[in-house]
N, C-alpha and C positions, 0 to 999 in steps of 0.2 A: 807771325806764322803766314808763311806764302800761302796763296789761294789752292796749289796742289797738294800742300803737306797736310797731313790729318793728324799729326801728332805723334805716329808710331813710327816714323822713319822709312813709312812706306814697306815695311816687312811684309805685312799680312798681304797688302795687295802683291808684292812678287810671288809669295807662295801659292795663293790664288790664281795667279797668272800660269805659274809651272803647271799647277794641277789641270787646268782647262787645258794648255797646249800637250801634257803628255797623256792626255785621255781621249779615248776615239771621241770622235766630233758628236757632240750632245749629251755626252755622258756624265758632264761633269756639273750640272745643271745646278746644282746647291753652292759649287764655287762661282759659277757665273753668275748667279743671283747675289751672293755676299760681293762679289767684286765690283758688279753693276750699282749694289746700294753703297758701296765706298767712294765710287769714281763718278758717279752720275752727278751729284751735287755740287763735286767740283767744275764738272765741264760746264753744268748752268750756270755756276757764279763766274764762268770765263765770259760765256755769252751774255750774261747782263751786264757784267763790267763793258764789255766790247762792242756789244751791238745795241743797248739800251734798250731792249725790248722784249718782255714777257715772253711773247710767242716763238719769236726769232731764237731766243736762248732756250726753250724747251725743243727747238728743231736742231739746235745745234747740239744739244744732249744726247737725244735721240739718235741721231747722225751717227755721233761721234763712238757713243758706247755701242751701238750695232756694229759699225765698222770693227770696235777693238775684240769685241767676242768672234766676230768671223775671222779677224785675223789671226788670233790665238788657236781658235778650231782648227784651222786650217794647215796650222804651222808657219805661216807667213811671217811671223813677227817672231824674227831669229831671236831674239833676247827676251822672254817673256818676263824675267825679273825687271826689266825698265820699263815696265807697262805704264807706270805713272809718264815717265816722259814723253812715250808712244801718246797716250791721251792730250798730253799737253801740245805736242806737234800737231796732232790730228784737229785740235781745238783752232789753233792759230791756222791752220792750213784751209780748214771749212770757213772759217769769219774773214779769210780774206777772199776765198769765193765767191761767198754771200755777198760780200759788199761790190765785187768785181759784175756779179749780175745785178746788184740793184743799179749799179751805174750804166749798163747794158740796158735795162728796161726802160731808164729814166731817158736816156739818150733816144730810144726808140720811140717813146710817147712825146718826146719833145720835137723829133723828126716827123712822126707819120700820126698823131694823135689828132689833129684836126680831121684828117681824112678818114678815119674810123668811124663807122658807124654804132650808133647808140644800141645797145644789146636791149631785146624786147625782155623785161621782165615781168611780161603779165603774167597771171598765175594760170598755171596750165589747165587745159581742160577736164572735168572733173567726169570721171565714168560714173553711169547711171547702173550700178549693179541690179536694182530691179528690173531696170530695160533688159540688160543682157540675158539674164536669167529666164526671163518670160521670151525674148528672141531665141534663145538655145531652146527651150522647150517646145517651141513651134516649129523648131526643123525638122524634116522627115527622121524617123527614128535611125535608121543608117547613118546619116550626116551626123547627128546628135551624137552618137555612140563612139563615133569616129573621134570627134572633137574633143570629148570628153576623156577617151583612152589616151589620145595625144597630149593635149595640154596639161589636164588636171592631174592625169595618172602619169604623165611623162613617161608613156610609152614610145620605142621607135616602131616604123611602118613594119617592120616585119614581125613585130610581137600582135601588133592590131591586125593585120593580116590573119595571122593564124587564128586569131580567137574569134575572127569574125568570116574566115573562110573565103577570105579576098587575097585578091595579089596584090604585095607592096605597091606597085605602080597603081593599082586601082585606090589603093589607101591614101595615095597622097592626091589622086585626082579628087575624089569625094571629100579629103579634105579641104583643098583649094578652093571647090566650090561652096564647102559649107562657112568655111571662112567669111566668101566675098557675100554670101546670104545674110549671114549674121551682121557683117559690117553694114550692108545695107539696110536691114531693119534697125539697128540701135542707130544709124544716123539721120534715118529717114524719121524716126518716132513712130515708124508705122508697128504693128506688134505682129503683123504675118510677115515672115521671110518668103 
């Protein structure tokens, strides 16, 4: 049995592909799911055979199946009943492109690898949430209100301005000053902004 054959002579795949192609985009979700379950394992096996890497095979499978569904939905696949051949061709082309990209990366690393600086993988600075909360509490009420409404409640300047009886420009100035005070307080370790 060939890697692409499911033993059903691909009749079910052809019928599902035709249903997807004839339905409005995204309306044949059940057919798309069934087609995915039938063809994805085959694309993955192709990837394992030709790429010899589980992660690369999974990437290939996802890419090819997303491409297949997209082509069926848009009507770009002129002969939906030949969906199995399309998947095989997409697998072949994608593997070629993945290999080409790998060779390009290797060549770039060989040519420029010595001149690349090592990335800093130090753990990022942790935010002291208690300090931020304390500094926020110590801000003047108007600045604290603007910051809370802007960032916690995710309100635009116009909404904040309307609720506090300010102009949107004034809200932006207060927010800018409040952020600066908050940053200074948090970074310096002082409890008063």
